[in-house]
C-alpha positions, 0 to 999 in steps of 0.5 A: 306465345311465341309465334313463326311463320317460318317453318323448320324443315329437317332434311335426312338423307335417304336410306336405301337398301343394298344386296350382293347378287351373290347372295340376295337373301341378306340386305341391309339398310345404308344412309346415302352418305352427305357427300353424295360420294359412290367410292363412300358409300361403297366402302361403308356397304364393303365393311358391312357386306365383306366384299372388296370395293376393287371387285365390284364390275357392276352396280344395279338399281331394282326399280320392281318388287324383289318377290318376282323375279319376272318383273324385276327391272334393273337399271345400271347406274355406272352413268351416274356420277353421284348419288344424289338421284337416289331416293328414300327406299331404293334397292341397289345390287353389287355384283363382284367378280369372283376371288380366289381363295387367296384374295378370299382369305385376306377378310380372315387376316388382321391387317395386311400390308406391302413391304416391297417392290414385288408386293410381298404380303405380310401378316400383322399380328396385334397384341398387348405390350402389358400381356393383358388377354383377360378381356378375350375368352376361348380360342381367342386367349389362347392364341393371343398367349401362344403370341405374346410367348413367343414375342417374350423369347426373343430379343428385339434390336431398334430398326427404324421409327416411322408413323409413331411406331419404334420397329424393332427386329429380331435374327428371324426377320420379324418386325415389332412395333411399339407406339414410341409415346410410352417410351419415357426416354429421350432416345429409343432403346437399341435393344428390347425384351418384352418383360422391360416394359412390364414395370413402365409407369405410365400415368393418363389424365382425362378431364372436361365437362366437370369430369375428372378421371385419372389412373397411374399403371404400371405395366397392365396394372392399375396402382392408383385410379381416382374419378370426381364428377361436379355440377358445373354445366347447365342441363340442356344449355351446355356452357361451363359455369366457370366462363361466364360471370363469376356473379351468379344470377341464380340458386343454380349459378351460385351452386355451379360457381361452387362446385368449380371450386371444389372440382378444382380443389380435389384435383390439386388435392389429388395430385398431392397425395401422388406426388410421390408415384407421378414423380416416378412415371415415364410418361403422363398423357394428358386430355384437358381441352378448354382454357378452364381445364388447363388452368386447372391442371396446370395452376401454380400449386398443381403438380403438372407444368407446362414445360414437363418433358413427360407430359403428351396430349392424349392422341385419340377421341376420348369419350366421357372421363370414366375409369373405363375411358382411361383403361381404354386409353391405355390400351390403345398406347400398348397396342404393339403390331408383329410383322411376321 
């Protein structure tokens, strides 16, 4: 039996309780950030407790029992440069200044942005350019349908390109922002109507860890989709079998090598059956990290070539390749903004 005189200590960040002075009945527990930075901590609290960081006027450490108001002792935390002295179980009270009705209504809006030097505030609404609303319910679905109908009726002219969005404007001064990656053309269209995008073919491919998922979308509908899963990673140990010596040292190693070959053959065969639809795709998003996955997707006998101008990497963090994850990526790229 292996013995070691060295003890391993697992360090955990302290967890503190936080509440607002205006609402002491509602408390939440927060983990102190590793950076021990107050601003990072307050930003985390602001999301849960619904307050503005800029409105905080005081933070106090409550050192006695909250149940007895007479024995409560408050220590002002303004002199503390960071959270290094915070201990597990500490209770922090945050005091915020009162906000006006116009400021409090900001929490109900999806996003607010400044557009001019006089700090004019305009609302940004988000919707799916392929008009998908089935994931919504009740009033939210009705509101999104009304928004989409109003956008459909408008003719949009190219205004600018910024922050990954192609911005289009109409005669009413509204600005429609669509992620420029979904446009397959080298140059963006000068004029656009929402119906022009409904037949756009986009392919999304995710491949890593022995998992493969791909789908071809026509507008908001999936035309073709397929998933594969093969045992190529040793359980609890990690590491792809294909990255090791091809000579298997065990029955499990032989099985993983066999599964690597089968996965490669299945993917190449799938691309061949999809050739006709892939030829029509205007944009193809591929996430295949690592040398093995890239070698599979861009193999000499594969449909895809590294110099294909339609191919782009997936621009967001992805999880286990499944059909649901592919749809999530497609939803990300099809989300547009309307600046009113």
